[in-house]
mmCIF file of the C-alpha atoms, coordinates in Angstrom:
data_MODEL
# 
_entry.id   MODEL 
# 
loop_
_atom_site.group_PDB 
_atom_site.id 
_atom_site.type_symbol 
_atom_site.label_atom_id 
_atom_site.label_alt_id 
_atom_site.label_comp_id 
_atom_site.label_asym_id 
_atom_site.label_entity_id 
_atom_site.label_seq_id 
_atom_site.pdbx_PDB_ins_code 
_atom_site.Cartn_x 
_atom_site.Cartn_y 
_atom_site.Cartn_z 
_atom_site.occupancy 
_atom_site.B_iso_or_equiv 
_atom_site.pdbx_formal_charge 
_atom_site.auth_seq_id 
_atom_site.auth_comp_id 
_atom_site.auth_asym_id 
_atom_site.auth_atom_id 
_atom_site.pdbx_PDB_model_num 
ATOM 1   C CA . MET A 1 1   ? 108.086 70.401  136.645 1.00 0.00 ? 1   MET A CA 1 
ATOM 2   C CA . VAL A 1 2   ? 104.675 71.675  134.935 1.00 0.00 ? 2   VAL A CA 1 
ATOM 3   C CA . ASP A 1 3   ? 105.169 72.349  131.458 1.00 0.00 ? 3   ASP A CA 1 
ATOM 4   C CA . ALA A 1 4   ? 104.167 75.301  129.442 1.00 0.00 ? 4   ALA A CA 1 
ATOM 5   C CA . PRO A 1 5   ? 100.652 75.084  127.952 1.00 0.00 ? 5   PRO A CA 1 
ATOM 6   C CA . LEU A 1 6   ? 101.172 74.989  124.302 1.00 0.00 ? 6   LEU A CA 1 
ATOM 7   C CA . SER A 1 7   ? 98.578  78.366  121.852 1.00 0.00 ? 7   SER A CA 1 
ATOM 8   C CA . GLU A 1 8   ? 96.317  76.775  119.606 1.00 0.00 ? 8   GLU A CA 1 
ATOM 9   C CA . GLY A 1 9   ? 99.389  76.828  116.386 1.00 0.00 ? 9   GLY A CA 1 
ATOM 10  C CA . GLY A 1 10  ? 101.408 74.527  118.828 1.00 0.00 ? 10  GLY A CA 1 
ATOM 11  C CA . VAL A 1 11  ? 103.764 76.836  119.840 1.00 0.00 ? 11  VAL A CA 1 
ATOM 12  C CA . ARG A 1 12  ? 104.420 77.075  123.496 1.00 0.00 ? 12  ARG A CA 1 
ATOM 13  C CA . ARG A 1 13  ? 104.127 79.534  126.405 1.00 0.00 ? 13  ARG A CA 1 
ATOM 14  C CA . GLU A 1 14  ? 105.642 81.223  128.663 1.00 0.00 ? 14  GLU A CA 1 
ATOM 15  C CA . PRO A 1 15  ? 103.135 81.684  131.544 1.00 0.00 ? 15  PRO A CA 1 
ATOM 16  C CA . GLY A 1 16  ? 101.793 85.049  132.456 1.00 0.00 ? 16  GLY A CA 1 
ATOM 17  C CA . ASP A 1 17  ? 102.107 85.308  128.439 1.00 0.00 ? 17  ASP A CA 1 
ATOM 18  C CA . ALA A 1 18  ? 99.447  86.755  126.144 1.00 0.00 ? 18  ALA A CA 1 
ATOM 19  C CA . PRO A 1 19  ? 97.895  84.883  123.772 1.00 0.00 ? 19  PRO A CA 1 
ATOM 20  C CA . ALA A 1 20  ? 99.557  84.928  120.042 1.00 0.00 ? 20  ALA A CA 1 
ATOM 21  C CA . ASP A 1 21  ? 96.142  86.354  118.708 1.00 0.00 ? 21  ASP A CA 1 
ATOM 22  C CA . ARG A 1 22  ? 93.865  88.062  121.274 1.00 0.00 ? 22  ARG A CA 1 
ATOM 23  C CA . ARG A 1 23  ? 93.620  91.609  119.839 1.00 0.00 ? 23  ARG A CA 1 
ATOM 24  C CA . ALA A 1 24  ? 93.228  94.721  120.783 1.00 0.00 ? 24  ALA A CA 1 
ATOM 25  C CA . PRO A 1 25  ? 89.009  95.767  121.185 1.00 0.00 ? 25  PRO A CA 1 
ATOM 26  C CA . LEU A 1 26  ? 87.593  97.643  118.608 1.00 0.00 ? 26  LEU A CA 1 
ATOM 27  C CA . SER A 1 27  ? 86.381  100.826 119.282 1.00 0.00 ? 27  SER A CA 1 
ATOM 28  C CA . PHE A 1 28  ? 84.626  102.966 116.234 1.00 0.00 ? 28  PHE A CA 1 
ATOM 29  C CA . ARG A 1 29  ? 87.430  104.959 115.665 1.00 0.00 ? 29  ARG A CA 1 
ATOM 30  C CA . ARG A 1 30  ? 89.737  102.067 115.419 1.00 0.00 ? 30  ARG A CA 1 
ATOM 31  C CA . LEU A 1 31  ? 86.929  100.006 112.983 1.00 0.00 ? 31  LEU A CA 1 
ATOM 32  C CA . SER A 1 32  ? 86.601  102.785 110.748 1.00 0.00 ? 32  SER A CA 1 
ATOM 33  C CA . GLY A 1 33  ? 90.571  103.962 110.217 1.00 0.00 ? 33  GLY A CA 1 
ATOM 34  C CA . LEU A 1 34  ? 90.511  107.008 111.525 1.00 0.00 ? 34  LEU A CA 1 
ATOM 35  C CA . ASP A 1 35  ? 92.417  105.751 114.803 1.00 0.00 ? 35  ASP A CA 1 
ATOM 36  C CA . ARG A 1 36  ? 95.767  103.369 113.290 1.00 0.00 ? 36  ARG A CA 1 
ATOM 37  C CA . SER A 1 37  ? 98.156  104.309 116.876 1.00 0.00 ? 37  SER A CA 1 
ATOM 38  C CA . GLY A 1 38  ? 100.206 101.008 116.884 1.00 0.00 ? 38  GLY A CA 1 
ATOM 39  C CA . PRO A 1 39  ? 102.216 98.818  114.588 1.00 0.00 ? 39  PRO A CA 1 
ATOM 40  C CA . PRO A 1 40  ? 101.154 97.431  111.930 1.00 0.00 ? 40  PRO A CA 1 
ATOM 41  C CA . PRO A 1 41  ? 99.998  93.224  112.080 1.00 0.00 ? 41  PRO A CA 1 
ATOM 42  C CA . ALA A 1 42  ? 102.090 91.016  111.977 1.00 0.00 ? 42  ALA A CA 1 
ATOM 43  C CA . GLN A 1 43  ? 100.398 89.400  109.065 1.00 0.00 ? 43  GLN A CA 1 
ATOM 44  C CA . THR A 1 44  ? 101.724 92.210  106.626 1.00 0.00 ? 44  THR A CA 1 
ATOM 45  C CA . ALA A 1 45  ? 105.031 92.436  107.500 1.00 0.00 ? 45  ALA A CA 1 
ATOM 46  C CA . PRO A 1 46  ? 107.827 92.184  104.679 1.00 0.00 ? 46  PRO A CA 1 
ATOM 47  C CA . GLY A 1 47  ? 108.142 88.795  104.476 1.00 0.00 ? 47  GLY A CA 1 
ATOM 48  C CA . ALA A 1 48  ? 104.633 87.352  105.549 1.00 0.00 ? 48  ALA A CA 1 
ATOM 49  C CA . PRO A 1 49  ? 102.615 84.786  103.559 1.00 0.00 ? 49  PRO A CA 1 
ATOM 50  C CA . LEU A 1 50  ? 101.032 86.340  101.614 1.00 0.00 ? 50  LEU A CA 1 
ATOM 51  C CA . ARG A 1 51  ? 97.680  84.713  102.400 1.00 0.00 ? 51  ARG A CA 1 
ATOM 52  C CA . PRO A 1 52  ? 94.974  85.326  99.898  1.00 0.00 ? 52  PRO A CA 1 
ATOM 53  C CA . TRP A 1 53  ? 92.906  83.196  100.669 1.00 0.00 ? 53  TRP A CA 1 
ATOM 54  C CA . THR A 1 54  ? 90.649  86.232  103.033 1.00 0.00 ? 54  THR A CA 1 
ATOM 55  C CA . ILE A 1 55  ? 87.328  88.179  103.041 1.00 0.00 ? 55  ILE A CA 1 
ATOM 56  C CA . PRO A 1 56  ? 89.194  91.085  102.798 1.00 0.00 ? 56  PRO A CA 1 
ATOM 57  C CA . ASN A 1 57  ? 90.815  90.112  99.604  1.00 0.00 ? 57  ASN A CA 1 
ATOM 58  C CA . ALA A 1 58  ? 87.918  88.618  97.875  1.00 0.00 ? 58  ALA A CA 1 
ATOM 59  C CA . ILE A 1 59  ? 86.788  92.065  98.113  1.00 0.00 ? 59  ILE A CA 1 
ATOM 60  C CA . GLY A 1 60  ? 89.786  93.139  97.140  1.00 0.00 ? 60  GLY A CA 1 
ATOM 61  C CA . PHE A 1 61  ? 89.150  91.120  94.273  1.00 0.00 ? 61  PHE A CA 1 
ATOM 62  C CA . LEU A 1 62  ? 86.305  92.174  93.220  1.00 0.00 ? 62  LEU A CA 1 
ATOM 63  C CA . ARG A 1 63  ? 87.778  96.050  92.858  1.00 0.00 ? 63  ARG A CA 1 
ATOM 64  C CA . LEU A 1 64  ? 90.465  95.349  90.900  1.00 0.00 ? 64  LEU A CA 1 
ATOM 65  C CA . ALA A 1 65  ? 87.762  93.196  88.024  1.00 0.00 ? 65  ALA A CA 1 
ATOM 66  C CA . LEU A 1 66  ? 85.599  95.578  88.234  1.00 0.00 ? 66  LEU A CA 1 
ATOM 67  C CA . ILE A 1 67  ? 88.257  98.429  87.228  1.00 0.00 ? 67  ILE A CA 1 
ATOM 68  C CA . PRO A 1 68  ? 88.106  97.223  83.316  1.00 0.00 ? 68  PRO A CA 1 
ATOM 69  C CA . LEU A 1 69  ? 84.400  96.817  83.666  1.00 0.00 ? 69  LEU A CA 1 
ATOM 70  C CA . PHE A 1 70  ? 84.517  101.041 84.604  1.00 0.00 ? 70  PHE A CA 1 
ATOM 71  C CA . LEU A 1 71  ? 86.520  101.335 81.601  1.00 0.00 ? 71  LEU A CA 1 
ATOM 72  C CA . VAL A 1 72  ? 84.426  100.218 78.860  1.00 0.00 ? 72  VAL A CA 1 
ATOM 73  C CA . LEU A 1 73  ? 81.092  101.636 80.240  1.00 0.00 ? 73  LEU A CA 1 
ATOM 74  C CA . ALA A 1 74  ? 82.915  105.429 80.327  1.00 0.00 ? 74  ALA A CA 1 
ATOM 75  C CA . PHE A 1 75  ? 84.209  104.712 76.789  1.00 0.00 ? 75  PHE A CA 1 
ATOM 76  C CA . SER A 1 76  ? 81.768  102.983 75.086  1.00 0.00 ? 76  SER A CA 1 
ATOM 77  C CA . SER A 1 77  ? 79.883  106.650 76.582  1.00 0.00 ? 77  SER A CA 1 
ATOM 78  C CA . ARG A 1 78  ? 79.208  109.732 74.293  1.00 0.00 ? 78  ARG A CA 1 
ATOM 79  C CA . ASN A 1 79  ? 81.080  112.269 76.346  1.00 0.00 ? 79  ASN A CA 1 
ATOM 80  C CA . GLY A 1 80  ? 82.381  110.246 79.284  1.00 0.00 ? 80  GLY A CA 1 
ATOM 81  C CA . ARG A 1 81  ? 79.760  111.965 81.667  1.00 0.00 ? 81  ARG A CA 1 
ATOM 82  C CA . ASP A 1 82  ? 78.154  107.742 81.979  1.00 0.00 ? 82  ASP A CA 1 
ATOM 83  C CA . THR A 1 83  ? 75.813  107.174 85.310  1.00 0.00 ? 83  THR A CA 1 
ATOM 84  C CA . ALA A 1 84  ? 76.700  103.640 85.314  1.00 0.00 ? 84  ALA A CA 1 
ATOM 85  C CA . ALA A 1 85  ? 80.569  104.106 85.118  1.00 0.00 ? 85  ALA A CA 1 
ATOM 86  C CA . ALA A 1 86  ? 80.371  107.316 87.621  1.00 0.00 ? 86  ALA A CA 1 
ATOM 87  C CA . VAL A 1 87  ? 78.576  104.793 90.114  1.00 0.00 ? 87  VAL A CA 1 
ATOM 88  C CA . LEU A 1 88  ? 80.598  101.841 89.364  1.00 0.00 ? 88  LEU A CA 1 
ATOM 89  C CA . PHE A 1 89  ? 84.041  104.403 89.827  1.00 0.00 ? 89  PHE A CA 1 
ATOM 90  C CA . ALA A 1 90  ? 82.052  105.457 93.422  1.00 0.00 ? 90  ALA A CA 1 
ATOM 91  C CA . VAL A 1 91  ? 81.961  101.667 94.465  1.00 0.00 ? 91  VAL A CA 1 
ATOM 92  C CA . VAL A 1 92  ? 84.971  100.921 93.993  1.00 0.00 ? 92  VAL A CA 1 
ATOM 93  C CA . GLY A 1 93  ? 86.509  103.776 95.302  1.00 0.00 ? 93  GLY A CA 1 
ATOM 94  C CA . TRP A 1 94  ? 84.053  103.739 98.436  1.00 0.00 ? 94  TRP A CA 1 
ATOM 95  C CA . SER A 1 95  ? 84.542  100.014 98.896  1.00 0.00 ? 95  SER A CA 1 
ATOM 96  C CA . ASP A 1 96  ? 88.675  100.643 99.853  1.00 0.00 ? 96  ASP A CA 1 
ATOM 97  C CA . TYR A 1 97  ? 86.474  101.130 103.375 1.00 0.00 ? 97  TYR A CA 1 
ATOM 98  C CA . ALA A 1 98  ? 84.804  97.898  103.389 1.00 0.00 ? 98  ALA A CA 1 
ATOM 99  C CA . ASP A 1 99  ? 88.149  95.301  102.917 1.00 0.00 ? 99  ASP A CA 1 
ATOM 100 C CA . GLY A 1 100 ? 89.571  97.640  105.782 1.00 0.00 ? 100 GLY A CA 1 
ATOM 101 C CA . ILE A 1 101 ? 86.612  96.858  108.294 1.00 0.00 ? 101 ILE A CA 1 
ATOM 102 C CA . ALA A 1 102 ? 86.225  92.745  107.115 1.00 0.00 ? 102 ALA A CA 1 
ATOM 103 C CA . ALA A 1 103 ? 90.152  92.803  108.568 1.00 0.00 ? 103 ALA A CA 1 
ATOM 104 C CA . ARG A 1 104 ? 90.008  93.815  111.282 1.00 0.00 ? 104 ARG A CA 1 
ATOM 105 C CA . LEU A 1 105 ? 86.247  92.767  111.461 1.00 0.00 ? 105 LEU A CA 1 
ATOM 106 C CA . THR A 1 106 ? 88.068  89.249  111.186 1.00 0.00 ? 106 THR A CA 1 
ATOM 107 C CA . GLY A 1 107 ? 91.106  89.672  112.270 1.00 0.00 ? 107 GLY A CA 1 
ATOM 108 C CA . GLN A 1 108 ? 91.537  88.328  108.771 1.00 0.00 ? 108 GLN A CA 1 
ATOM 109 C CA . TYR A 1 109 ? 95.334  90.288  107.555 1.00 0.00 ? 109 TYR A CA 1 
ATOM 110 C CA . SER A 1 110 ? 97.711  89.649  104.814 1.00 0.00 ? 110 SER A CA 1 
ATOM 111 C CA . ARG A 1 111 ? 100.462 90.360  103.066 1.00 0.00 ? 111 ARG A CA 1 
ATOM 112 C CA . LEU A 1 112 ? 99.067  90.586  100.228 1.00 0.00 ? 112 LEU A CA 1 
ATOM 113 C CA . GLY A 1 113 ? 96.278  92.859  101.107 1.00 0.00 ? 113 GLY A CA 1 
ATOM 114 C CA . ALA A 1 114 ? 98.258  94.802  101.934 1.00 0.00 ? 114 ALA A CA 1 
ATOM 115 C CA . LEU A 1 115 ? 100.145 94.801  98.903  1.00 0.00 ? 115 LEU A CA 1 
ATOM 116 C CA . MET A 1 116 ? 96.886  95.366  96.943  1.00 0.00 ? 116 MET A CA 1 
ATOM 117 C CA . ASP A 1 117 ? 95.245  97.478  98.917  1.00 0.00 ? 117 ASP A CA 1 
ATOM 118 C CA . PRO A 1 118 ? 97.506  100.679 97.348  1.00 0.00 ? 118 PRO A CA 1 
ATOM 119 C CA . LEU A 1 119 ? 98.223  99.012  93.739  1.00 0.00 ? 119 LEU A CA 1 
ATOM 120 C CA . ILE A 1 120 ? 94.152  98.899  93.095  1.00 0.00 ? 120 ILE A CA 1 
ATOM 121 C CA . ASP A 1 121 ? 93.544  102.246 94.461  1.00 0.00 ? 121 ASP A CA 1 
ATOM 122 C CA . ARG A 1 122 ? 96.242  104.134 92.134  1.00 0.00 ? 122 ARG A CA 1 
ATOM 123 C CA . LEU A 1 123 ? 94.897  102.168 89.170  1.00 0.00 ? 123 LEU A CA 1 
ATOM 124 C CA . LEU A 1 124 ? 91.629  103.759 89.626  1.00 0.00 ? 124 LEU A CA 1 
ATOM 125 C CA . VAL A 1 125 ? 93.362  106.691 89.775  1.00 0.00 ? 125 VAL A CA 1 
ATOM 126 C CA . ILE A 1 126 ? 94.821  106.251 86.856  1.00 0.00 ? 126 ILE A CA 1 
ATOM 127 C CA . SER A 1 127 ? 91.550  104.579 84.569  1.00 0.00 ? 127 SER A CA 1 
ATOM 128 C CA . GLY A 1 128 ? 89.417  107.611 86.128  1.00 0.00 ? 128 GLY A CA 1 
ATOM 129 C CA . LEU A 1 129 ? 92.070  110.531 84.867  1.00 0.00 ? 129 LEU A CA 1 
ATOM 130 C CA . ALA A 1 130 ? 92.249  108.495 81.701  1.00 0.00 ? 130 ALA A CA 1 
ATOM 131 C CA . VAL A 1 131 ? 88.598  108.720 81.081  1.00 0.00 ? 131 VAL A CA 1 
ATOM 132 C CA . CYS A 1 132 ? 88.926  112.785 81.341  1.00 0.00 ? 132 CYS A CA 1 
ATOM 133 C CA . TRP A 1 133 ? 92.059  113.614 79.907  1.00 0.00 ? 133 TRP A CA 1 
ATOM 134 C CA . HIS A 1 134 ? 89.969  110.978 76.539  1.00 0.00 ? 134 HIS A CA 1 
ATOM 135 C CA . PHE A 1 135 ? 87.016  113.386 76.997  1.00 0.00 ? 135 PHE A CA 1 
ATOM 136 C CA . ASN A 1 136 ? 88.630  116.332 78.383  1.00 0.00 ? 136 ASN A CA 1 
ATOM 137 C CA . LEU A 1 137 ? 87.132  116.669 81.455  1.00 0.00 ? 137 LEU A CA 1 
ATOM 138 C CA . LEU A 1 138 ? 90.015  117.411 83.635  1.00 0.00 ? 138 LEU A CA 1 
ATOM 139 C CA . PRO A 1 139 ? 93.040  120.119 83.526  1.00 0.00 ? 139 PRO A CA 1 
ATOM 140 C CA . ARG A 1 140 ? 95.195  117.894 81.856  1.00 0.00 ? 140 ARG A CA 1 
ATOM 141 C CA . THR A 1 141 ? 98.483  119.740 82.665  1.00 0.00 ? 141 THR A CA 1 
ATOM 142 C CA . GLY A 1 142 ? 96.594  118.188 86.083  1.00 0.00 ? 142 GLY A CA 1 
ATOM 143 C CA . ILE A 1 143 ? 96.046  115.048 84.736  1.00 0.00 ? 143 ILE A CA 1 
ATOM 144 C CA . ALA A 1 144 ? 100.126 114.104 83.603  1.00 0.00 ? 144 ALA A CA 1 
ATOM 145 C CA . LEU A 1 145 ? 101.193 115.891 86.853  1.00 0.00 ? 145 LEU A CA 1 
ATOM 146 C CA . LEU A 1 146 ? 98.959  113.183 88.933  1.00 0.00 ? 146 LEU A CA 1 
ATOM 147 C CA . VAL A 1 147 ? 99.696  110.932 86.884  1.00 0.00 ? 147 VAL A CA 1 
ATOM 148 C CA . ALA A 1 148 ? 103.796 111.253 86.971  1.00 0.00 ? 148 ALA A CA 1 
ATOM 149 C CA . ARG A 1 149 ? 102.905 111.379 90.630  1.00 0.00 ? 149 ARG A CA 1 
ATOM 150 C CA . GLU A 1 150 ? 101.656 107.782 90.399  1.00 0.00 ? 150 GLU A CA 1 
ATOM 151 C CA . LEU A 1 151 ? 104.371 106.373 88.144  1.00 0.00 ? 151 LEU A CA 1 
ATOM 152 C CA . ILE A 1 152 ? 107.510 107.662 90.458  1.00 0.00 ? 152 ILE A CA 1 
ATOM 153 C CA . MET A 1 153 ? 105.521 106.151 93.526  1.00 0.00 ? 153 MET A CA 1 
ATOM 154 C CA . LEU A 1 154 ? 105.598 102.638 91.561  1.00 0.00 ? 154 LEU A CA 1 
ATOM 155 C CA . LEU A 1 155 ? 109.209 103.256 90.345  1.00 0.00 ? 155 LEU A CA 1 
ATOM 156 C CA . VAL A 1 156 ? 109.993 104.329 94.080  1.00 0.00 ? 156 VAL A CA 1 
ATOM 157 C CA . SER A 1 157 ? 108.193 101.048 95.697  1.00 0.00 ? 157 SER A CA 1 
ATOM 158 C CA . GLN A 1 158 ? 110.629 98.813  93.199  1.00 0.00 ? 158 GLN A CA 1 
ATOM 159 C CA . VAL A 1 159 ? 113.308 100.590 94.342  1.00 0.00 ? 159 VAL A CA 1 
ATOM 160 C CA . ALA A 1 160 ? 112.985 99.828  98.137  1.00 0.00 ? 160 ALA A CA 1 
ATOM 161 C CA . LEU A 1 161 ? 111.785 97.129  97.687  1.00 0.00 ? 161 LEU A CA 1 
ATOM 162 C CA . ARG A 1 162 ? 115.138 95.667  96.270  1.00 0.00 ? 162 ARG A CA 1 
ATOM 163 C CA . ARG A 1 163 ? 116.765 98.253  99.111  1.00 0.00 ? 163 ARG A CA 1 
ATOM 164 C CA . GLY A 1 164 ? 114.908 95.958  101.647 1.00 0.00 ? 164 GLY A CA 1 
ATOM 165 C CA . ILE A 1 165 ? 113.370 99.702  102.983 1.00 0.00 ? 165 ILE A CA 1 
ATOM 166 C CA . GLU A 1 166 ? 109.816 100.264 103.933 1.00 0.00 ? 166 GLU A CA 1 
ATOM 167 C CA . LEU A 1 167 ? 108.196 103.617 103.087 1.00 0.00 ? 167 LEU A CA 1 
ATOM 168 C CA . SER A 1 168 ? 105.117 103.236 105.657 1.00 0.00 ? 168 SER A CA 1 
ATOM 169 C CA . ILE A 1 169 ? 101.852 105.277 104.326 1.00 0.00 ? 169 ILE A CA 1 
ATOM 170 C CA . ASN A 1 170 ? 101.936 108.408 105.545 1.00 0.00 ? 170 ASN A CA 1 
ATOM 171 C CA . TRP A 1 171 ? 99.160  110.623 106.944 1.00 0.00 ? 171 TRP A CA 1 
ATOM 172 C CA . LEU A 1 172 ? 99.144  112.762 103.814 1.00 0.00 ? 172 LEU A CA 1 
ATOM 173 C CA . GLY A 1 173 ? 99.064  110.020 101.627 1.00 0.00 ? 173 GLY A CA 1 
ATOM 174 C CA . ARG A 1 174 ? 95.787  108.654 102.728 1.00 0.00 ? 174 ARG A CA 1 
ATOM 175 C CA . ALA A 1 175 ? 94.320  112.068 102.736 1.00 0.00 ? 175 ALA A CA 1 
ATOM 176 C CA . GLY A 1 176 ? 95.480  112.478 99.313  1.00 0.00 ? 176 GLY A CA 1 
ATOM 177 C CA . VAL A 1 177 ? 93.615  109.830 97.768  1.00 0.00 ? 177 VAL A CA 1 
ATOM 178 C CA . TRP A 1 178 ? 90.269  111.281 98.163  1.00 0.00 ? 178 TRP A CA 1 
ATOM 179 C CA . PRO A 1 179 ? 90.637  113.939 96.521  1.00 0.00 ? 179 PRO A CA 1 
ATOM 180 C CA . ALA A 1 180 ? 92.649  112.255 93.458  1.00 0.00 ? 180 ALA A CA 1 
ATOM 181 C CA . MET A 1 181 ? 89.362  109.722 93.484  1.00 0.00 ? 181 MET A CA 1 
ATOM 182 C CA . ALA A 1 182 ? 86.854  112.749 94.114  1.00 0.00 ? 182 ALA A CA 1 
ATOM 183 C CA . ALA A 1 183 ? 88.019  114.526 90.401  1.00 0.00 ? 183 ALA A CA 1 
ATOM 184 C CA . PRO A 1 184 ? 87.191  112.514 88.722  1.00 0.00 ? 184 PRO A CA 1 
ATOM 185 C CA . PHE A 1 185 ? 84.391  110.780 89.989  1.00 0.00 ? 185 PHE A CA 1 
ATOM 186 C CA . PHE A 1 186 ? 82.251  115.150 89.799  1.00 0.00 ? 186 PHE A CA 1 
ATOM 187 C CA . ALA A 1 187 ? 84.317  114.955 86.599  1.00 0.00 ? 187 ALA A CA 1 
ATOM 188 C CA . MET A 1 188 ? 81.610  112.430 85.031  1.00 0.00 ? 188 MET A CA 1 
ATOM 189 C CA . VAL A 1 189 ? 79.552  113.789 87.257  1.00 0.00 ? 189 VAL A CA 1 
ATOM 190 C CA . GLY A 1 190 ? 79.821  117.664 85.577  1.00 0.00 ? 190 GLY A CA 1 
ATOM 191 C CA . ALA A 1 191 ? 80.354  119.614 89.250  1.00 0.00 ? 191 ALA A CA 1 
ATOM 192 C CA . HIS A 1 192 ? 83.492  120.906 86.514  1.00 0.00 ? 192 HIS A CA 1 
ATOM 193 C CA . GLY A 1 193 ? 84.602  122.928 89.519  1.00 0.00 ? 193 GLY A CA 1 
ATOM 194 C CA . VAL A 1 194 ? 84.671  120.683 92.514  1.00 0.00 ? 194 VAL A CA 1 
ATOM 195 C CA . ALA A 1 195 ? 86.682  118.429 90.435  1.00 0.00 ? 195 ALA A CA 1 
ATOM 196 C CA . VAL A 1 196 ? 88.939  120.657 89.798  1.00 0.00 ? 196 VAL A CA 1 
ATOM 197 C CA . VAL A 1 197 ? 89.534  121.908 93.245  1.00 0.00 ? 197 VAL A CA 1 
ATOM 198 C CA . CYS A 1 198 ? 89.549  118.575 94.030  1.00 0.00 ? 198 CYS A CA 1 
ATOM 199 C CA . LEU A 1 199 ? 92.281  117.404 91.104  1.00 0.00 ? 199 LEU A CA 1 
ATOM 200 C CA . TRP A 1 200 ? 94.838  120.670 92.387  1.00 0.00 ? 200 TRP A CA 1 
ATOM 201 C CA . LEU A 1 201 ? 94.939  119.674 96.229  1.00 0.00 ? 201 LEU A CA 1 
ATOM 202 C CA . GLY A 1 202 ? 94.676  116.075 95.649  1.00 0.00 ? 202 GLY A CA 1 
ATOM 203 C CA . LEU A 1 203 ? 98.377  117.166 93.379  1.00 0.00 ? 203 LEU A CA 1 
ATOM 204 C CA . LEU A 1 204 ? 99.187  118.884 95.972  1.00 0.00 ? 204 LEU A CA 1 
ATOM 205 C CA . LEU A 1 205 ? 98.811  115.925 98.972  1.00 0.00 ? 205 LEU A CA 1 
ATOM 206 C CA . ALA A 1 206 ? 99.546  113.571 96.981  1.00 0.00 ? 206 ALA A CA 1 
ATOM 207 C CA . TYR A 1 207 ? 103.101 115.547 95.782  1.00 0.00 ? 207 TYR A CA 1 
ATOM 208 C CA . ALA A 1 208 ? 103.947 116.049 100.104 1.00 0.00 ? 208 ALA A CA 1 
ATOM 209 C CA . ALA A 1 209 ? 103.447 112.568 100.668 1.00 0.00 ? 209 ALA A CA 1 
ATOM 210 C CA . THR A 1 210 ? 106.358 110.930 97.378  1.00 0.00 ? 210 THR A CA 1 
ATOM 211 C CA . ALA A 1 211 ? 108.843 113.981 99.499  1.00 0.00 ? 211 ALA A CA 1 
ATOM 212 C CA . SER A 1 212 ? 107.673 112.732 102.891 1.00 0.00 ? 212 SER A CA 1 
ATOM 213 C CA . TYR A 1 213 ? 108.143 109.291 101.669 1.00 0.00 ? 213 TYR A CA 1 
ATOM 214 C CA . LEU A 1 214 ? 112.104 110.457 99.929  1.00 0.00 ? 214 LEU A CA 1 
ATOM 215 C CA . ARG A 1 215 ? 113.020 111.584 103.242 1.00 0.00 ? 215 ARG A CA 1 
ATOM 216 C CA . ASP A 1 216 ? 112.141 108.593 105.743 1.00 0.00 ? 216 ASP A CA 1 
ATOM 217 C CA . GLY A 1 217 ? 113.254 106.455 103.307 1.00 0.00 ? 217 GLY A CA 1 
ATOM 218 C CA . LEU A 1 218 ? 116.472 108.353 102.399 1.00 0.00 ? 218 LEU A CA 1 
ATOM 219 C CA . SER A 1 219 ? 116.555 108.625 105.972 1.00 0.00 ? 219 SER A CA 1 
ATOM 220 C CA . GLN A 1 220 ? 116.578 104.279 106.732 1.00 0.00 ? 220 GLN A CA 1 
ATOM 221 C CA . PRO A 1 221 ? 119.400 102.055 106.862 1.00 0.00 ? 221 PRO A CA 1 
ATOM 222 C CA . ARG A 1 222 ? 119.778 100.030 103.651 1.00 0.00 ? 222 ARG A CA 1 
ATOM 223 C CA . HIS A 1 223 ? 119.802 96.097  102.514 1.00 0.00 ? 223 HIS A CA 1 
ATOM 224 C CA . LEU A 1 224 ? 121.124 95.426  99.406  1.00 0.00 ? 224 LEU A CA 1 
ATOM 225 C CA . THR A 1 225 ? 119.954 92.244  98.571  1.00 0.00 ? 225 THR A CA 1 
# 
């Protein structure tokens, strides 16, 4: 009897099994993140190793490090409308695509990346809203509602983790990120009308996404730890 061959990681494969590291061909839609069909990568699942030292995580660390610099530039300005701060805010926001593309190109998915990416987005939005609150660049009622939503999501995420409930990002949540990010940017460059529209659109999508997360979470079986 001939033994089954070993994979690169030393795991024995049965005849006919596909290689464990084979990935689906990358189309433009999948590379850009427009096509998110299929299960999430196994490396991002709860309990998987964090794997911090990857190219996508290096981009994430850089994004995280730039947020304090943005805050220093913005709060040092006379009225919150500082070009360098606005450009830096946009760079941190748009580079969210860069780490996703890097992960899909290299296959370097990680649990840390899955946890860090939405956290950085939330920190960036809250930082931009803090600047807009301080300089009164956006309606403070809308800012308070959006910050409250982010705090609610942080609390919900902690409760879900303790109860073993997995909250997957839904399309409402993805759609709501960009108006919420765009609102501070447009406010800082002086496009007040566009900024206000983005703020209320982001709020609508954010709270709809929160309701969806709560509904999905309550429908899952609980695994108390």
